[in-house]
Structures are given as structure tokens and as C-alpha cells.
C-alpha positions as CSV (number, residue, x, y, z in Angstrom):
1,M,0.0,0.0,0.0
2,R,1.3,3.4,-0.9
3,R,1.8,6.2,1.7
4,P,-0.1,9.5,1.3
5,T,1.9,12.1,-0.4
6,L,3.1,15.2,1.4
7,Q,1.0,17.5,-0.8
8,L,-2.2,16.7,1.2
9,G,-0.5,17.6,4.5
10,L,0.8,20.8,3.2
11,A,-2.6,21.7,2.0
12,V,-4.1,21.1,5.5
13,T,-1.4,23.0,7.2
14,A,-1.9,26.0,4.9
15,A,-5.6,26.0,5.5
16,A,-5.1,26.1,9.2
17,I,-3.0,29.2,9.1
18,I,-5.1,32.3,10.1
19,A,-4.5,35.4,8.1
20,V,-3.3,38.3,10.3
21,P,-4.6,41.7,9.1
22,T,-2.0,44.2,8.3
23,V,-2.2,47.4,10.5
24,V,-1.5,50.6,8.6
25,H,-0.5,53.6,10.8
26,R,-1.8,57.0,9.7
27,D,-1.3,60.5,11.2
28,V,-4.4,61.6,13.1
29,T,-5.1,65.4,13.1
30,P,-7.4,66.7,15.9
31,A,-10.6,68.0,14.6
32,A,-10.8,71.8,14.6
33,L,-13.2,73.5,17.2
34,P,-16.5,74.7,15.9
35,P,-16.4,78.4,15.0
36,A,-19.0,79.2,17.8
37,W,-16.8,77.6,20.4
38,E,-13.7,79.5,19.3
39,A,-15.6,82.8,19.3
40,S,-16.9,82.0,22.8
41,R,-13.4,81.2,24.1
42,Q,-12.1,84.5,22.7
43,V,-15.0,86.4,24.3
44,D,-14.2,84.8,27.7
45,A,-10.5,85.7,27.4
46,E,-11.4,89.3,26.5
47,Q,-13.8,89.5,29.5
48,A,-11.2,88.1,31.8
49,S,-8.6,90.7,30.6
50,A,-11.2,93.5,30.9
51,S,-12.1,92.4,34.4
52,A,-8.4,92.4,35.4
53,A,-7.9,95.8,33.9
54,N,-11.0,97.1,35.8
55,V,-9.6,95.8,39.1
56,Q,-6.3,97.5,38.5
57,R,-8.0,100.7,37.4
58,N,-10.3,100.7,40.5
59,E,-7.3,100.1,42.8
60,A,-5.4,102.9,41.2
61,E,-8.4,105.2,41.6
62,R,-8.8,104.2,45.2
63,R,-5.2,104.9,45.9
64,A,-5.4,108.3,44.1
65,E,-8.5,109.2,46.0
66,A,-6.9,108.3,49.3
67,K,-3.9,110.4,48.4
68,R,-6.1,113.4,47.5
69,K,-7.9,113.0,50.9
70,R,-4.6,112.9,52.8
71,E,-3.3,115.9,50.9
72,A,-6.6,117.8,51.5
73,K,-6.5,117.0,55.2
74,R,-2.8,118.0,55.4
75,K,-3.6,121.4,53.7
76,A,-6.6,122.0,55.9
77,E,-4.6,121.3,59.0
78,A,-1.8,123.5,57.9
79,K,-4.3,126.3,57.1
80,R,-5.9,125.8,60.6
81,R,-2.5,126.1,62.3
82,A,-1.6,129.1,60.2
83,Q,-4.9,130.8,61.1
84,A,-4.5,130.0,64.8
85,E,-0.9,131.4,64.7
86,E,-2.2,134.5,63.0
87,R,-4.9,135.0,65.6
88,R,-2.3,134.5,68.3
89,R,0.0,137.1,66.7
90,A,-2.9,139.5,66.2
91,A,-3.8,139.2,69.8
92,Q,-0.2,139.9,70.8
93,R,-0.1,142.9,68.5
94,A,-3.3,144.2,70.0
95,A,-2.0,143.7,73.5
96,R,1.2,145.5,72.6
97,A,-0.8,148.3,71.0
98,R,-3.0,148.6,74.1
99,A,0.1,148.6,76.3
100,A,1.7,151.2,74.1
101,Q,-1.3,153.5,74.4
102,G,-2.2,152.7,78.0
103,G,-5.7,153.4,79.2
104,S,-6.6,151.2,82.1
105,P,-4.4,151.3,85.3
106,S,-3.0,147.9,84.6
107,A,-2.2,148.8,81.0
108,N,-0.6,152.1,82.2
109,R,1.5,150.2,84.7
110,A,2.6,147.7,82.0
111,L,3.6,150.6,79.8
112,G,5.4,152.3,82.6
113,M,7.4,149.1,83.3
114,Q,8.4,148.9,79.7
115,M,9.5,152.5,79.5
116,C,11.3,152.2,82.8
117,A,13.3,149.2,81.6
118,A,14.1,151.0,78.3
119,R,15.9,153.7,80.3
120,G,18.2,151.0,81.7
121,W,16.9,151.0,85.2
122,S,17.0,147.7,87.1
123,A,14.0,145.5,87.8
124,G,14.1,146.5,91.4
125,Q,14.1,150.2,90.5
126,C,11.2,149.7,88.1
127,S,9.4,147.8,90.9
128,D,9.8,150.8,93.2
129,L,8.4,153.0,90.4
130,G,5.3,150.8,90.4
131,R,4.9,151.3,94.1
132,L,5.5,155.0,93.9
133,W,2.9,155.8,91.3
134,Q,0.4,153.3,92.7
135,K,0.5,155.4,95.8
136,E,0.3,158.7,93.9
137,S,-2.4,158.0,91.4
138,G,-3.2,154.3,91.2
139,W,-1.7,154.5,87.7
140,S,-4.7,156.5,86.4
141,Q,-3.9,159.1,83.8
142,R,-7.1,161.0,84.9
143,A,-6.2,161.1,88.6
144,H,-6.5,164.7,89.7
145,N,-6.0,166.4,93.1
146,G,-8.5,169.1,93.3
147,S,-6.8,170.8,96.3
148,S,-3.3,171.0,94.9
149,G,-3.9,170.7,91.2
150,A,-1.5,167.7,90.8
151,H,-2.5,165.6,87.8
152,G,-2.0,162.4,86.1
153,I,0.0,159.3,86.8
154,P,3.1,161.0,88.2
155,Q,0.9,163.7,89.9
156,A,2.8,166.5,88.3
157,L,2.2,169.8,90.2
158,P,0.8,171.6,88.3
159,G,-0.3,169.1,85.7
160,S,0.5,171.7,82.9
161,K,4.2,171.0,83.5
162,M,3.8,167.8,81.4
163,A,3.0,170.0,78.4
164,S,6.8,170.0,77.8
165,H,6.4,166.4,76.7
166,G,3.2,166.7,74.6
167,S,0.0,168.8,74.2
168,D,-2.0,165.7,75.2
169,W,-0.5,165.7,78.6
170,A,-3.9,165.7,80.4
171,T,-5.1,162.4,78.9
172,N,-2.2,160.5,77.3
173,P,-0.5,157.9,79.7
174,R,2.6,157.7,77.5
175,T,3.2,161.5,77.7
176,Q,2.6,161.5,81.4
177,I,5.0,158.6,82.1
178,A,7.7,160.0,79.8
179,W,7.5,163.3,81.8
180,G,7.5,161.5,85.1
181,L,10.5,159.4,84.3
182,D,12.5,162.5,83.2
183,Y,11.4,164.2,86.4
184,I,12.6,161.3,88.6
185,A,15.9,161.0,86.7
186,G,16.6,164.7,87.1
187,R,15.6,165.1,90.7
188,Y,16.4,161.7,92.3
189,G,18.5,159.7,89.8
190,N,16.3,156.6,89.8
191,P,12.9,155.5,91.0
192,S,14.2,153.7,94.1
193,N,15.5,157.0,95.5
194,A,12.2,158.7,94.7
195,W,10.3,156.0,96.5
196,A,12.6,156.2,99.5
197,H,12.0,160.0,99.7
198,S,8.2,159.5,99.4
199,Q,8.3,157.0,102.2
200,R,10.1,159.5,104.5
201,T,8.2,162.6,103.6
202,G,4.9,161.5,102.0
203,W,5.7,163.2,98.7
204,Y,8.4,163.2,96.1
């Protein structure tokens, strides 16, 4: 008996082989976004940028407004201080003007102390002048002794003697004080000597 030929075995073997499909690789390009989506994305980006710009602008405006308020407050405070200083200086000028003119006994005394010190007399000597004329007239420019005719702060006798220092001798404290200081300087040398004489005799 003859053996089967190899051709049949080869045919069976070939039939049993399973064909393997060939895989072909191709480049895959992502699909483009729809136009509406792209437009929406751009709008969102623009809105985000505008929002950030608004935040920065608002912050800059807030800082500028705070700076303006601080500057306005500083100027207002400087103006207030300047006005207060001007009022203080005006009050001082008015006080000096009143003292320079005299008027009330206290103002006349203040003027007398200034004029006394201006002559170079000491504080003690000017203090004695204050005592002397307080006793004589109470530092009133209108003080008048009806019996003797003595008049004014220094009680000049007669009062018309003071006309050598001004025609307003009857009412002007400065004129009366200037005359009285010259009188004391010429007769006693200084107010302390005049005060000592007044204490001993009752007049000077």
C-alpha cells in the first residue's frame, strides 16, 4: 500500500493558518473646534482681561482718592494752624498796642514798666516806680488832686508841667509817664531814690 503524499499535509497546514490583518498607521489630526466655540473662548478671554484691567483701574483710583484726601487733610490742618498762629500774633499785636497806648491802670503800669526798663533802670528800681505811682495816682492818667492841682499818673504839680512832653498831657498815659521818668531821673537819679523819699516825707 502506498503512503499519502506530502501534498495533502501541506494543504491542510496551509488551511489552518489564520491570516493576520496588516495594521496601517496614519497621522491623526485633531478636529478643529467649531467656530462658535472659538468665538466664545475669545470672548471669555477678553472679558477676563477687561475684568483684570477694571480691578487695576479701580485700585489705582482708590489709591489716588486716598492720596487726595490725605493731601486735602494736610492742607486743611496747615491752614488751621496758620490761622491759629495769625490769631495769636494778632492778639499779641493788639496787646502791645494797648500797652503802648495805656488806658486802664493795669495797661498804664505795664507801659510804665516797659518805659522804665528801656531807660536802663533795674527790675528793682522799676518795681519801686510801680509802688510810687500806685501810691500817687493808682496809675490812672485821669487822677487829679482838686486841692493841689496835681494831675496824672506822676501827679505833676501843676499838671501843665507835662506839656513839655506833649500837648495831650492831660489824657495820654505815655506822655505823662515820659515826663514823670524824666522828672525822677533829674531830681532823684532813679525810682528807688524817689520811692525812699516818698516813704520818708509822704511826697516826692
